[in-house]
Each structure stands twice: as structure tokens, then as C-alpha cells.
N, C-alpha and C positions, 0 to 999 in steps of 0.2 A: 632202654626203658621207654623212651618217648619218641624216638625216630624223628626228631626235629619238629614235631607237631606242637600245637598249643597244649599246655597242660590243662587238664579238666579239674575245675575247682567246685567244691560244694561249700555252702555257707550255713552255719548254725547261728541263728539270731540275725540282727540287722534288718528287721522288717520295716514296713512303712512307718515313717516318722522317727526312726532311730538315726542318731547322728553318725556313729562310728561305722556302721555297716556300709553306708554310702561311700565313706572315705576309703574303706578297704576295697570296694569294688572299683573305684576310680584308680586307685594305686595299682591294683592287680592288672588292670587293662592298659596301663601306661606304656609298657614295652612290648605288648603283644605276646607275652609269654603265657598268659592264662586266659581261660574261657570259663565263665561261670555257667555250669550246666545243671546244678541241682541245689536244693536248699530246704531247710526247715527253719523258716524265718521268724515265726512267732507262735506262741501257744494259743493265740487268738486265731481261730480258723479263718475268719473273713480277712483279717490283715495278712495272714500267711498266703492265702490264695491270691489276694490282690497284688502282693509284692511279687510273687512268681509271674503273674500276668504282666505286670509293668516291666519286668526284666526280660520278658520274652521267652520264659522257660516252658518246656513241655509240661503240661499238668501232671503227667505220671512221674515227674521228677521233683515235684513239690510235695513235701511230706509233713505230716502233723508233728512228728517227733524226729530227733536225730537217730534214735534206734531204728525207726522204720526206714529212714534214709540209708543207714549203713547196711541193713539187711537187703534192701533193694540193690544197692551198688555191688555188694558181694556176689549177688546173683547175676550180674551183668558180665558180658565178655570183656576181654582186654581192650577191644576197640571202642567200648562205651564207658567203661568204669572210670570213676574219678581217680585223680592222682593225689589229692590232698583235701583236707577239711580246714576251713577257716572258722574259728570260734570267736564270735563278736557279741557275746551275751554279757549280762551282769555277772559279777565275780563268782557267785555261788554255783554257777553252772560250769565254770572253767574246768575244774578237776574231773567231775563225772563225765563230761563230754569228751575231754581230751583222752581219758583212759579208755572210754568206749571206742573212740576212733582208732587209737593206737592198737588196741587189742583186736580190732576188726581188720588190721593190716593197712591202715591209711596214715600217712604223714599228717602232722598237725601244725598249723600256724595260729597261735592263740593270742587274744588280747591279754594285756597285763592287768593286774598282777597275776602271777602264775596260778594262785589258788586262794582259798580263804585263810589258810594257815600253813605252817611248815609241814605238818603231818600230811596234809593233802598234796603238797608239792612233792614230798618224798614218794607218795603213791604214784604220782605222774612219772617221776624218775624211774620207778620200778617198772612201769608199763613201757617206757621207752626202752629199757634194757631188755625186757623179755620179747618185745616186738621187733627191735632193731630198726624202728622207723624214725625218721627225722622229726624233731620237735623244735619249733622256733617261737619266739615271743616278740610281740609288737612293741618293743621299746623304741619308739619311732625316732628319737633324736640321734640314735646311733647311725641313722641313715643320712644325716646331713653331711654334705661334702666338707664343710669347714670344721665339723666335729672330727672327721677323719684326719684332716690336716693338723688339728691340734694334737690328736693322739699320736700321729706320726712324728711330730716335732718333739714331743715329750719322750717318745720311745728311742729316738736317735740321740738323745742327750743334749739337745740345744740349750736347755736351761740348767744343766748340771743336776746334782742331786735334788730331788723334790722335797721341799720343806712345808709348803702350805697348800691346802686344797679346800676351796670354799665354793659351795654350791647353794643356790637358792631357787625356789620355785614359788612365785608370788602371784596369787590370783585374788580377786575380790568378789566373785560372782555369788558366793554363799554368805555374804555379809548380812543378808536378810534371811528369814526362815522360809526360803523358797520350797524346802522339803515339805512344808505344811500348807503350801499355797497352790498345790496342783502341778508343780514342775516335775515331770517324770524323771528327768536326768538327776535332779536333786534328791528325789524320793528314794531311789534305790541306793545312791551313793552314801546316804546317811542312815541307812537301815542295816544294823549288824547282821541280820539274817540273810541279806543279799550282798552286802559289800565285804563282810568279813571283819577282822579285828580292828582295822584302821579305817578312818574316814579319809580326811586329807592325807594322812600318812600313807595309806594304801593306794590312793588315787594318784597323787602327784609326788609324794615323798619317795615312792619307789622309783619313779623316773629320775629324780635328782640323785638318789643313791647309785643307780645303775650308771648314769652319765659320769659321775665322779670317778667311779672305779674303772669304767671303760676307757676314759681318756687318760687318766693318770697312770694306769697300770698298777696302781697300789690297791691293797685290800684293807678294808676296815677291820681292825683288831679289837677295838673296845669303844664304848660310847657312853655319854652321860646326857640324859634327855629331859626335856620339859614338854609335856603334852597338855594342851588346853582345849576346852570347848567354850567358845565365847558366846555363841547364840543359845539363849535359854531354851531348854527342852530338847536340844539336839542330842542324839544318842551316841554319836561318834565324834572324835576330835575334829577340829577345824583349824588348828594352829599347832605347829611342831617346831621346836628348836633343839638342835643336837650338837654337842661338842664331840669331835671324832678324833680317835687316834688310829693312824694308818700304819701298816707295816713299813719298815725302813726308817721309822722315826718321824715321818711327816705328821702334821697336825692340821685340823681343819674344822669347819662348821658345815652343818646342813640345816637350812631353814625352809619350811614348806608351810604355806598358809593359803586358805581360801576365803579369808575375811579381811583382807587388806582392801578396804573399800576404794573403788576407782581403778584398781589395778586390773590388767588384762591377762596376759599369759607370760609373766616375767620369769622365765627360766634363764639363769645366768651361771656360768662356771668361770672361776678364776683359779689358776694354778701358778705357783711361784717356786722357783728353784734357787740355786746359789747365784746364778748369773742373770736371771731375768724371769719373766713370766708371761702368761697369756690370759686373755679374756674373750669369752664367746657368749653372745646373747641370742636366744631363740627369736626374739622380735627383730633382730638385725642379723639374720642368719648367714648372709653372704660375706660378712666381715669377721676376720680374726685379728684381734689387736695383740701385738707383741710389745712388751716393755722390757728395757734392758738397764742394767746397772751402769754401763759405761758408754751408752750411745742413745740417740733419740729413739722414741717409740716408732714402731712400724705398723702399718695397716695392710694386712694381706687380704686380697679380695678373691672370691670365687671366680674362676675363669682367668685370673691374672697369671703373671709369670711366677716361676719358682715353686709351684705346688708339688707335693709328693706324688710319686707314681700311683700310690693307692688312692689318692684323692681324685685323680683325673677321671676314672671310670664312673664316678658318682655325679659328675657334672653333666647337665643336659642341655644347657643353653649357653650362648656366647656371653662373655663378660659384660656385666651391666644389666642383664636381664634377670629379674628376680626369680629365684627358686625357693621352694619352701616345704611346707608340711606334706603335701601330697607327693611331691617328688621324693622326699625322704622315705615315706612309706613305700613308694615304688621301688626304691633301692633295696629295701628289705625283701619285697616280693621277687625282684629280679635275682637277688642272691640265693633265695630259697629255690627258685626254679633252676638256676644254674647247678646247684649242688644235687638236686634230684636228677637232673639230666646226666650229670657226670658220674654219680655214684649209685643212686637208688638204694633200696634196702641192702643191708650188709650182713645177712645170715646171722641175725641175732646180736650183732655188735652195734650198739647205739651210735647214731650219728647226730643226735640232738646236741647242739652246741658246736658242731663242726662249722667251719667257715667263720667269717668275721661277725655275723649277725648273732644277736642274743639267743641263747638256748638254755640248756639245763642249769649250768653253773650260775649265771646271773639270776635266773628264776629262783633257784633255791636260796641264793644269798639275799635277794630282796625280801623273801618271806622271813628268813632268819633275822634280817634287819628290823622288820616290823615288830616281831616278837621281842627282840632285845630292847628296842626303844620303849615299848609299852611296859616291859618288866622293870626297866630302870626307872621310868617315870613313876611307877607305882610303889617303888621301894625307897629305902633310905641309903642305898648303895651309891657311892660316888661314881663308880664305873662298872659297866656290865660287859663281859667279853662277848665277841661275836665269833662263833665257830660253827662251820658248816661241813660236816663229813659228807663227802660226795657219794659214799656208799654206806 
């Protein structure tokens, strides 16, 4: 499909002043697998044009809309045409843009959450199945080396049967009503028309949910939730607490908040089994702490001895050199590139979700999680089941 060349990437969203677009571009460039060649960066014509110029793109490949971009790319020959579309917009555009790109015959790497709601997520899944194109989601924390080390140790049974799974994502940046003070990032994240059903729940609660399932290998079966909005006048939740029942009998909690004043980006996962457990924190990402019932605790370090074979390819620097957020993103882009080079489109059989990186299943499950949490919190039911038919 690609003959060893760089893969050509188009970007929807991520224009001048946007945070996540720049992160995606740095991550995509990290391994030399991708070259950004086209974009529809902003609905603001001036911002869109300036972004294209700043990125050194040919003006004829900077478009006012994604539809215009897709039409132009479909008309180009195989030596010019893009290989994938990255979607880095606010949530309300994720589904329509992903479906349009898939139906036009292009693989998609989308920001999370997958969509505004489960119905939109299922529409994306339908588009993946009819197009046979790859679909991947930017659940960034899956790309950290020590997250993979944690997953590998749980999977090989180091801790015995898993009993407890606790995950929390604690931020404080929305403790004030920044959404009414001109902060653009806060404005759309607290607007139901642009963010979807959940505020904090959709923004960072989905990250926590995906991380817990990804590392533990267990799936949430039922939950009991409390959802709160602390800042007066805010239209979406800013604090979420969930009791969780996992398959296999494991129990746990999920906490996500954006109003813990003074906190930064406190994503932390703890898993305990019969014989011991682990702890990983995103703010100390190179360390995995192991605790045992019958011996002293261990501290496993990125780049150190004894790491799993699946962890090693995700390391980029020698032991003691910090790796973090952009490198984790880069691991996702590298994995997507590798699968596209090895497989390409599959004659109508979807490859969204193939490989280790997040695709359709975690996307659908996170949207079902959001809806189940909100339904439970709004009812008098003690427990709400979480069931996600894949078809």
C-alpha cells in the first residue's frame, strides 16, 4: 500500500491556537512515519489559511471544510492522495467527520470521546464495517510504556485473580467558571451542544474507564453513580463518582473531577489481585509500583531490567530519561502506521480495533459507559447494567 514511504496525513480541526492539534502533529512526526499534507483546520477562513501557511502546506490542499478536502483527495492519484484523516475537533464533529472520511475510503484516527452519544458511535461502527477502513481512537494513556507493562503483568497472572480495580482522574482547572470568562477550551467542553452528554464524564471520565478496562482485561458489567455540577450555572457535570462491578467478580471505583482546586492532571490506576497489586500515575509515568502480600514492594522503571517484550518497543530513550505524553501519542500513531502498512483496507472487513491501540470496542464501550452513568445518577436504581452489543 505505501511502499515504505511516509504516510500522508490530513487533519480536520487543530487550527491556530488549538491545543490538541499541535500535540497530534508532534506525535505523528515523532517516528517519521507520517507527513501532514492537507487540512481543514478551522471554520474561520483566516485562521484556516494561516494554519496551513504556518505548517508549510500547499494552499490548494488547505480546505474550508472536510467535505471539500475529501472530494479533492479522492480526485488525486495514488502518488498524492492521503492515507488517513486525523480528527481533532470538538466532540460534536467527531461522528459526522469520521463517517464522511470512512465512506470516502480513508482510515480515521479520531480524538476521543468517539461521539456525542452511543447512537452516533454505532453509526461510526456501521461506517467502519461498510468501508473496511481502519478506525482508531486517541486514548493516549494506552500508549505509555508502563501502562503496557502493567497490562502485561496482569495478563500473565502475576497478581492472581483480580479483585479490586480503582481508577481516578483528578483535575482542578474548571474550579472557576472559566467557561463564562472567555476560555475557549472550557467553553466547548461545558456546552452540551458541542461536548455531548457528559462534561467531565465525557472529557476525562472516558479516559479513566478505558484505562481501567485496557489494563485489567476486565469489562464493567454494572455501575452505581453520583454525578454533580458544583460550579453554579454550568450546564454539564464537573464531578463524577462511580461504584463499579466488573466481570469475574472484581469490584472497583471510578472517580473523575475537574473541580479539585489545585490539582493538575492526576490520572491514577490501582489494581489488586489475590497475591499483590500495582499502581501507576500519569504524573510519574516512568514508574510502576508493585506491592505484594508476602514480600517488599517493588518499583519497576521504564528502561530498566525485567520489562515485558511488548513494553520494550514503546520505549524511546535510555533509562532515567523522561518520556511522557507526546511519546505516548507517538506510540499510537506508530501503531496505526504499522497496521496500515501491513494490512491496508480489507475488502469490506473492518480493521477498526485491530492491533493493541484503541478502536471500535473501547469507543463503543466508553459511550455506553457515559450513558449508563447518567441514567443511573438520574434514577433511583441502585445498579445499572452496562451492555454493548458490538453489532
